[in-house]
ZATOR-411342 format. One line per 10 residues: number of its first residue (from 0); their letters; for each residue x, y, z of N, C-alpha, C. Coordinates in steps of 0.05 Angstrom, whole numbers. Atoms other than C-alpha are relative to their C-alpha. Example, Ala and Ser with C-alpha at 12.3 -4.5 7.8 and 13.67 -1.06 7.14 Angstrom:
BEGIN
0	as	18,-24,0,246,-90,156,18,24,0 ~ -16,-24,-1,273,-21,143,-15,22,14
# end
This chain:
BEGIN
0	xxxxxxxxxx	2,4,28,-712,392,916,-11,24,-8 ~ 7,-28,5,-708,464,884,-17,-10,-33 ~ 9,-4,25,-756,466,817,-8,29,-10 ~ 2,-39,10,-761,542,788,-27,0,-21 ~ 21,-2,17,-815,564,746,11,0,-24 ~ -6,4,26,-775,557,685,9,-34,-4 ~ -4,30,2,-778,479,694,32,-15,4 ~ -21,3,-10,-706,477,721,4,-24,25 ~ 0,18,-31,-686,424,778,28,4,7 ~ -28,-7,-2,-624,430,815,7,-27,24
10	xxxxxxxxxx	-13,24,-8,-583,363,834,31,1,11 ~ -29,-4,-12,-525,354,885,13,-21,-24 ~ -30,22,6,-453,311,848,16,10,20 ~ -23,0,-18,-420,305,910,33,-2,3 ~ -28,10,2,-343,306,916,2,-31,12 ~ -17,21,-23,-306,234,943,30,10,13 ~ -28,3,-6,-246,225,980,1,-40,-5 ~ -15,18,-1,-204,160,972,15,-3,26 ~ -18,2,-25,-185,141,1045,25,-18,9 ~ -22,10,3,-138,98,1026,-3,-13,-34
20	xxxxxxxxxx	8,7,31,-120,72,949,34,-21,3 ~ -24,12,12,-70,10,938,-6,-12,-23 ~ -3,15,29,-59,-22,867,11,-29,4 ~ -2,20,-3,-53,-97,874,9,-15,-17 ~ -13,12,24,-42,-116,804,-10,7,-25 ~ 7,-12,20,-49,-111,735,-8,-21,-20 ~ 8,18,17,-95,-142,687,8,-7,-26 ~ -4,6,23,-86,-172,618,-10,20,-23 ~ 15,-21,21,-119,-118,585,13,35,9 ~ -11,-25,-14,-80,-61,625,-8,8,19
30	xxxxxxxxxx	19,-16,-27,-123,-40,676,6,-11,21 ~ -12,3,-25,-94,-38,743,-25,-14,21 ~ 15,15,-19,-133,-78,796,8,11,28 ~ -17,-20,-26,-135,-32,865,-29,-6,18 ~ 23,-6,-22,-174,-29,928,1,27,11 ~ 12,-24,-4,-202,32,963,-25,-2,15 ~ 19,-3,-5,-245,61,1002,-6,26,1 ~ 9,-21,5,-287,115,979,-27,11,22 ~ 8,-13,-22,-312,165,1031,-16,26,-19 ~ 12,-25,7,-378,215,1001,-6,20,13
40	xxxxxxxxxx	-4,-34,-17,-371,291,1021,-35,11,-2 ~ 23,-18,1,-431,333,1034,15,26,-12 ~ -11,-28,5,-399,382,991,7,-8,-29 ~ -3,12,29,-389,380,911,-14,15,-21 ~ 15,-16,15,-422,409,849,-23,2,-1 ~ 20,3,-1,-489,430,828,-12,-5,-31 ~ -2,8,29,-520,406,767,-32,4,-2 ~ 37,-6,4,-590,439,739,-8,-17,-24 ~ 19,10,31,-633,403,690,-21,7,-8 ~ 31,-2,10,-694,414,645,2,-9,-21
50	xxxxxxxxxx	-2,12,16,-719,373,610,-21,11,-32 ~ -1,-13,25,-731,386,532,-18,-20,-16 ~ 13,19,19,-782,360,485,2,-5,-22 ~ -4,-2,26,-745,368,424,18,-27,-1 ~ -18,27,3,-697,304,435,39,15,4 ~ -38,-11,4,-628,358,440,15,0,31 ~ -16,1,-14,-578,347,488,11,21,9 ~ -6,-36,3,-556,425,509,20,-1,31 ~ -18,-22,-18,-498,447,556,0,26,-2 ~ 11,-38,3,-515,518,579,24,13,8
60	xxxxxxxxxx	-14,-12,-23,-465,560,610,30,11,-4 ~ -25,4,8,-401,556,565,23,-19,8 ~ -17,20,-9,-343,522,582,3,-8,29 ~ 4,21,-32,-342,472,647,28,-3,4 ~ -23,10,-14,-272,469,677,20,1,-24 ~ -19,3,31,-238,477,598,-8,-24,-8 ~ 7,30,7,-275,416,586,-27,7,-32 ~ 22,-13,25,-313,428,505,-25,-26,11 ~ 31,10,-11,-387,402,514,-5,-24,-15 ~ -4,26,10,-372,339,466,14,-12,29
70	xxxxxxxxxx	-17,15,-13,-321,315,516,-12,-2,28 ~ 12,-5,-23,-359,330,580,-15,-26,20 ~ 9,16,-14,-380,275,623,-30,0,2 ~ 35,-1,-1,-447,303,639,-11,-2,-23 ~ 25,5,26,-470,306,564,8,-25,-6 ~ -11,29,7,-437,241,557,-15,-18,10 ~ 18,11,-10,-483,216,607,-27,-9,-8 ~ 24,-3,4,-545,243,581,-9,-12,-24 ~ 0,15,29,-526,220,509,-3,-28,5 ~ 3,29,-2,-517,149,537,-21,-11,11
80	xxxxxxxxxx	21,5,-16,-574,142,577,-27,2,-18 ~ 26,-10,17,-625,175,521,3,-23,-20 ~ -3,20,14,-596,122,473,-2,-26,16 ~ 3,26,-4,-596,69,515,-32,-9,15 ~ 29,12,-22,-669,72,548,-15,11,-22 ~ 16,-2,19,-694,88,479,-21,32,6 ~ 15,-26,-20,-713,167,504,-13,14,-28 ~ 5,-23,22,-749,219,460,3,28,10 ~ -15,-25,-11,-736,274,505,30,7,2 ~ -29,-6,0,-677,313,514,7,15,24
90	xxxxxxxxxx	1,-18,-23,-649,361,566,33,25,-7 ~ -22,-21,7,-612,424,573,21,-4,33 ~ -20,11,-24,-549,411,629,9,35,9 ~ -20,-18,-2,-518,469,665,10,-3,36 ~ -14,5,-23,-467,456,722,10,25,15 ~ -16,-23,-22,-439,502,776,27,-16,15 ~ -35,18,-7,-362,478,791,-5,7,22 ~ -11,2,-24,-342,471,856,28,-12,2 ~ -14,23,5,-303,408,849,23,8,-15 ~ -21,-13,25,-229,430,824,11,-29,-20
100	xxxxxxxxxx	1,14,35,-214,392,750,35,-15,17 ~ -23,22,1,-154,336,761,12,2,33 ~ -4,3,-20,-156,338,833,0,-32,21 ~ 9,18,-14,-182,271,851,-24,-6,13 ~ 21,-4,-18,-245,287,885,-21,-7,-15 ~ 25,14,10,-286,257,830,-22,18,-9 ~ 22,-13,11,-319,315,798,-12,4,-20 ~ 4,11,38,-326,291,722,-19,-20,9 ~ 14,23,-1,-351,224,754,-22,4,13 ~ 23,-7,-22,-399,249,802,-16,19,-15
110	xxxxxxxxxx	8,-14,24,-424,298,744,-16,-17,-12 ~ 14,25,7,-443,244,705,-19,-25,15 ~ 20,15,-18,-474,204,760,-24,11,-3 ~ 22,-16,-11,-519,254,782,-15,5,-35 ~ 23,-1,35,-553,265,700,-7,-29,4 ~ 4,27,2,-545,184,697,-40,0,22 ~ 23,5,-18,-599,186,761,-16,20,-3 ~ 25,-25,-3,-630,254,760,-22,-3,-31 ~ 16,1,36,-652,247,674,-8,-27,3 ~ 16,30,-8,-671,168,695,-31,1,5
120	xxxxxxxxxx	17,-8,-16,-724,198,737,-12,22,-12 ~ 11,-24,25,-740,265,695,-14,-6,-21 ~ 9,12,23,-750,224,642,-21,-23,2 ~ 1,31,-7,-779,161,671,9,-20,-16 ~ -8,17,11,-736,121,640,-1,-30,10 ~ 4,27,-15,-746,60,688,21,-14,2 ~ -20,22,-7,-678,34,696,14,0,26 ~ -3,-7,-33,-655,11,762,22,-1,4 ~ -25,-13,3,-594,26,793,30,-20,-6 ~ -21,21,12,-552,-40,775,9,12,-24
130	xxxxxxxxxx	-6,-7,21,-563,-15,702,12,32,-3 ~ -11,-25,-5,-548,59,715,27,-7,11 ~ -32,5,-8,-484,37,745,13,-11,-20 ~ -8,16,22,-470,-10,689,5,13,-29 ~ -7,-22,18,-478,53,643,30,13,7 ~ -18,-18,-12,-435,91,687,26,-10,-5 ~ -19,18,17,-382,38,677,16,12,-21 ~ -1,-9,33,-371,56,607,9,22,-1 ~ -5,-32,-1,-361,132,631,21,-5,11 ~ -25,-6,-13,-309,121,672,-4,-21,36
140	xxxxxxxxxx	-3,25,-29,-291,73,740,-3,15,17 ~ 6,-14,-33,-308,122,799,-33,8,-1 ~ 28,-25,-2,-379,144,764,-29,-25,17 ~ 18,22,-13,-412,65,794,-4,12,32 ~ 1,-6,-18,-396,93,858,-22,25,20 ~ 10,-29,-7,-433,161,853,-31,-3,-7 ~ 27,14,-4,-495,122,829,-21,-14,22 ~ 11,15,-19,-503,80,881,-3,12,22 ~ 7,-19,-24,-493,133,930,5,-6,30 ~ -6,7,-29,-463,95,995,27,5,-6
150	xxxxxxxxxx	-34,3,-2,-388,98,1017,2,-31,3 ~ -3,29,9,-360,36,996,32,-4,2 ~ -24,9,12,-299,-13,992,-3,-8,-27 ~ -5,6,29,-276,-18,925,22,-21,-3 ~ -20,17,7,-242,-69,893,-9,-1,-36 ~ 0,-7,23,-229,-85,821,11,32,-22 ~ -9,-33,15,-218,-16,775,-17,14,22 ~ 15,-28,-11,-265,11,823,-30,-3,3 ~ 25,14,-1,-332,-22,811,-14,-18,22 ~ 0,29,-21,-332,-86,860,-3,26,16
160	xxxxxxxxxx	7,-22,-20,-373,-40,913,-17,-14,19 ~ 9,15,-22,-385,-64,990,-10,24,10 ~ 9,-19,-12,-429,-10,1023,12,-5,27 ~ -12,4,-31,-393,13,1087,-11,21,12 ~ 8,-10,-20,-421,46,1152,24,21,17 ~ -22,-22,-4,-363,109,1163,-14,8,24 ~ 6,-20,-29,-366,142,1230,8,37,-20 ~ 4,-29,12,-378,222,1216,28,9,5 ~ -24,-15,0,-318,261,1201,-1,21,-8 ~ -6,-26,13,-290,327,1180,14,1,-13
170	xxxxxxxxxx	-23,-9,13,-242,339,1131,14,26,-17 ~ -24,-16,16,-192,386,1106,9,4,-22 ~ -16,3,23,-185,398,1037,21,12,-17 ~ -28,-24,12,-125,430,995,-6,-8,-26 ~ -16,0,27,-119,440,924,25,8,-8 ~ -25,-14,6,-51,452,900,-4,10,-26 ~ 5,-17,24,-78,472,836,21,-13,-17 ~ -18,16,14,-35,418,802,-26,-24,-24 ~ 18,16,20,-76,380,738,19,-26,-4 ~ -26,31,17,-45,307,736,-19,-17,-20
180	xxxxxxxxxx	12,13,24,-54,275,677,-8,-37,9 ~ 9,31,-18,-86,207,704,19,-34,-19 ~ -7,21,10,-66,160,646,33,-7,-6 ~ -31,5,-7,8,175,648,13,-2,22 ~ -3,10,-29,9,166,722,5,-20,-2 ~ 2,28,-4,-9,96,718,20,-16,-19 ~ -19,15,19,43,87,662,22,1,14 ~ -31,-5,-12,96,110,717,14,-22,11 ~ -18,21,-8,157,63,724,-3,-3,29 ~ -6,-2,-27,163,83,804,-33,3,12
190	xxxxxxxxxx	36,2,-15,77,65,815,10,-28,10 ~ 0,19,-16,79,15,867,-31,-18,-6 ~ 12,17,10,34,-44,834,-11,-29,12 ~ 4,27,-3,37,-110,872,-5,3,37 ~ 5,0,-24,14,-85,943,-19,-30,16 ~ 16,27,-10,-22,-149,977,-24,1,8 ~ 27,2,-8,-85,-162,979,-13,3,33 ~ 16,-3,-28,-128,-131,1037,-32,-3,10 ~ 29,1,-9,-196,-140,1076,-8,22,10 ~ 19,-26,-13,-246,-89,1104,4,-7,23
200	xxxxxxxxxx	-1,-10,-22,-232,-111,1168,28,7,15 ~ -22,-26,3,-159,-84,1151,-5,27,10 ~ 6,-36,-1,-184,-17,1141,-17,3,32 ~ 14,-9,-21,-231,-19,1203,17,-1,25 ~ -16,4,-10,-173,-36,1244,16,25,-1 ~ -21,-19,3,-133,23,1221,31,-4,-9 ~ -28,11,14,-78,-19,1182,3,7,-25 ~ 6,-12,24,-98,10,1116,11,29,2 ~ -9,-34,5,-60,74,1100,13,0,-34 ~ -18,-10,19,-33,114,1047,-11,-10,-27
210	xxxxxxxxxx	19,6,16,-47,118,973,37,-10,-21 ~ -19,1,25,2,87,912,9,22,-12 ~ -15,-19,22,9,147,879,12,30,14 ~ -7,-23,-17,25,192,931,39,-6,7 ~ -28,-10,1,105,182,938,16,13,-31 ~ -11,-8,30,107,185,856,-4,34,-7 ~ 7,-30,16,65,254,854,20,18,24 ~ -14,-23,-18,103,280,912,37,6,-16 ~ -30,-1,16,170,265,877,-8,25,-25 ~ 6,-10,22,143,296,814,-9,26,-8
220	xxxxxxxxxx	18,-14,-5,98,350,836,11,18,30 ~ 1,-24,-27,132,410,883,-20,12,14 ~ 31,-13,-8,62,444,894,-6,-28,21 ~ 11,18,-18,40,373,916,20,-10,33 ~ -23,2,-15,104,365,962,-4,21,18 ~ 0,-26,-19,89,439,990,-16,-11,15 ~ 22,7,-10,19,421,1008,-1,-21,21 ~ -7,16,-30,45,356,1051,11,15,16 ~ -21,-12,-21,95,396,1084,-10,25,26 ~ 16,-18,-19,41,449,1107,-23,-20,12
230	xxxxxxxxxx	18,11,-6,-10,400,1121,9,-14,22 ~ -5,16,-14,37,357,1157,7,11,35 ~ -2,-15,-28,42,407,1223,-32,2,13 ~ 26,-5,-16,-30,398,1239,-22,-27,-3 ~ 18,21,-4,-51,332,1225,23,-22,-22 ~ -16,15,12,-34,266,1179,-16,2,-31 ~ 1,-7,20,-36,287,1106,-13,-24,-24 ~ 0,31,22,-65,238,1048,-7,13,-20 ~ 11,2,25,-78,239,976,-22,-10,-9 ~ 25,9,6,-138,227,944,-6,-12,-33
240	xxxxxxxxxx	6,5,34,-150,188,877,18,-4,-7 ~ -23,-6,12,-101,193,827,15,36,-10 ~ 0,-27,0,-103,267,832,19,9,27 ~ -7,-23,-18,-74,328,864,-14,8,22 ~ 7,2,-20,-113,331,915,1,-11,25 ~ -3,6,-34,-98,335,998,-15,-3,18 ~ 11,-1,-24,-133,323,1060,9,-11,20 ~ -3,10,-32,-131,314,1134,-30,-7,8 ~ 24,-3,-6,-185,282,1166,-5,9,31 ~ 6,-10,-34,-215,310,1242,-24,-17,-3
250	xxxxxxxxxx	31,9,-19,-270,285,1286,-25,13,5 ~ 25,-14,-5,-304,350,1294,2,25,-15 ~ -6,-22,22,-317,413,1251,21,23,9 ~ -9,-25,-3,-288,463,1306,31,-14,-7 ~ -33,8,14,-211,418,1289,8,7,-18 ~ -3,-5,33,-219,421,1219,2,38,-8 ~ -3,-26,5,-236,493,1223,25,16,11 ~ -20,-5,-7,-174,510,1263,23,-13,-10 ~ -25,8,18,-126,468,1225,1,22,-21 ~ -5,-27,20,-149,520,1167,4,18,7
260	xxxxxxxxxx	-9,-31,-14,-133,579,1207,32,2,-1 ~ -28,4,-4,-69,549,1211,24,-3,-34 ~ -8,6,24,-57,541,1133,7,21,-8 ~ -3,-27,22,-13,596,1088,-33,3,-11 ~ 27,-5,23,-73,637,1053,5,0,-18 ~ -1,6,21,-46,626,988,-10,-23,-8 ~ 6,24,-3,-67,554,998,-35,3,-8 ~ 33,10,8,-145,540,963,-5,-31,16 ~ 9,20,-17,-172,493,1017,-24,2,10 ~ 31,6,-10,-245,480,1050,2,-15,18
270	xxxxxxxxxx	-1,19,-15,-268,447,1105,-30,-14,0 ~ 27,17,0,-327,391,1093,-5,-19,15 ~ 0,30,-16,-359,333,1121,-8,-15,-14 ~ 13,21,18,-368,267,1108,-25,-11,0 ~ 36,10,1,-438,240,1090,4,-29,1 ~ 10,33,-12,-473,177,1116,0,-7,-30 ~ 14,15,27,-495,170,1044,2,29,-22 ~ 1,-9,13,-501,208,984,-27,22,0 ~ 22,-18,-4,-544,278,982,-14,-5,-30 ~ 12,6,24,-563,257,912,-23,-17,6
280	xxxxxxxxxx	19,27,-6,-605,194,940,-26,18,17 ~ 19,-17,-13,-642,246,981,-16,21,-18 ~ 7,-20,24,-657,296,922,-22,-20,-16 ~ 10,20,4,-675,231,892,-26,-4,13 ~ 22,11,-18,-728,214,948,-15,21,-1 ~ 11,-18,-2,-747,286,951,-27,-7,-34 ~ 10,-4,32,-772,277,869,-29,-13,2 ~ 18,17,3,-809,217,881,-30,9,25 ~ 32,-12,-17,-859,255,937,-9,17,-14 ~ 20,-24,19,-874,311,888,-18,-16,-15
# end
């Protein structure tokens, strides 16, 4: 954990992948029931936080990925925690974005989770992880998995989590540069919503593949279809979440780097490692030892 002389502490906000995603139904309130596996990555945004004595919540550094300060999930998370825990202090928030917006890599949700976890510690708010996950769910369905910090099998709207031990893996990520409107995508008439419910053992056996949004997006977005075509020559491409982000899994870094070298230079791509657990948990433990 880094704390500078000006009082800033630095916290990771890791990205995630959905290793598969099926929609099994729709609830009476309109929300979709899904099944997925969240894989946390050793790569993502960085959040710098500094406690303020005057109670104000401020985001520094101007626009973040084109999101206004009032709409920023990180800012909203800080305000929500402050009100829920009756905290007198405030915070300055500075975000270094690496995770592309709208890609399905969980950037906004992870930023919010990191702010909840970090400020809970920095403010000595005293909320436990269940309470933080509940607050996170009110901000977005993906926030709880980042709060808890473990790779997980997920059901419900994504908040019913069972921790999973996943083997080491490396991933080639590609951002097609398409910002997908999630709400509109969920309303798509050609979205498959009746997948048969599966079990964790089905995932472990390798029987669960695919993403319900992939065929819809590949038909609608030429850029995504182009990325799938490019990746198909080096492995099995997959879509993550309901965004445009694509990835291929590899057993070793060398294999992933070799695949990256074969991609057209115009594609925005990264090689990143899967994490055994969120680096946010490691940073939290470092703070407790200070």
